[in-house]
C-alpha positions in Angstrom: -22.8 -1.5 -4.2 -21.2 0.5 -7.0 -20.3 3.3 -4.4 -18.5 0.9 -2.1 -16.5 -0.6 -5.0 -15.7 3.0 -6.2 -14.6 4.0 -2.7 -12.4 1.0 -2.3 -10.9 1.5 -5.7 -9.9 5.0 -4.7 -8.5 3.8 -1.4 -6.5 1.1 -3.1 -5.0 3.5 -5.5 -4.3 6.0 -2.6 -2.6 3.2 -0.7 -0.5 2.2 -3.6 0.7 5.9 -3.7 1.4 6.0 0.0 3.4 2.7 -0.2 5.6 4.3 -3.0 6.1 7.4 -0.8 7.0 5.4 2.2 9.5 3.2 0.1 11.1 6.5 -1.2 11.4 7.7 2.5 13.3 4.6 3.5 15.6 4.9 0.5 16.2 8.7 1.2 16.9 7.8 4.8 19.4 5.0 3.9 21.1 7.4 1.5 21.5 10.2 4.0 22.4 8.1 7.0 25.5 6.7 5.4 26.8 3.2 6.2 24.7 1.2 8.7 27.6 0.2 10.9 28.0 4.0 11.6 24.4 4.5 12.5 23.5 6.0 15.9 20.7 4.6 18.1 18.4 7.4 16.8 19.3 6.4 13.2 18.3 2.8 13.9 15.1 3.8 15.6 14.2 6.1 12.6 14.9 3.4 10.2 12.8 1.0 12.2 10.0 3.4 12.3 10.0 4.0 8.5 10.1 0.2 7.9 7.2 -0.2 10.1 5.2 2.3 8.4 5.9 0.8 5.0 5.1 -2.6 6.4 1.8 -1.4 7.9 0.7 0.1 4.6 1.6 -3.1 2.7 -0.6 -5.1 5.1 -3.4 -2.5 4.9 -3.1 -2.8 1.0 -3.3 -6.5 1.0 -6.3 -6.3 3.2 -8.3 -3.9 1.1 -7.4 -5.6 -2.1 -8.4 -9.0 -0.7 -11.8 -7.6 0.4 -12.3 -5.9 -2.9 -11.6 -9.2 -4.7 -13.8 -11.3 -2.5 -16.8 -8.9 -2.8 -16.2 -8.7 -6.6 -16.7 -12.5 -6.9 -20.0 -12.1 -5.1 -21.6 -9.2 -7.0 -23.3 -8.5 -10.4 -20.4 -7.9 -13.1 -22.6 -5.0 -14.4 -21.3 -2.4 -12.1 -17.7 -3.0 -13.3 -18.4 -1.6 -16.8 -16.7 1.8 -16.4 -13.3 2.4 -14.8 -13.7 0.0 -12.0 -11.5 -3.3 -12.3 -13.3 -6.5 -11.8 -10.2 -7.7 -9.7 -6.9 -6.3 -8.5 -3.6 -8.1 -8.6 -1.7 -7.5 -5.6 1.5 -5.5 -6.4 4.6 -7.1 -5.0 5.9 -4.1 -3.1 
């Protein structure tokens, strides 16, 4: 069981980083693309793609955090003595 929680912990942390990178990509695109009213069809498609990636990562993040927390409620607390958190709070990305 410890190994499952350790793997999930690492997956949660990695997904948090991926969300931050995806959000930065959206901001960088918005900055480089200029005013939205001037966007081309391709610009709008790219923005939608970046937004979809970000939303997909958020959904995945919420799923793995929920699974971690649900299993944590059912397991022996002894395995959480080191760096593993007992529960995660979902970050409001």
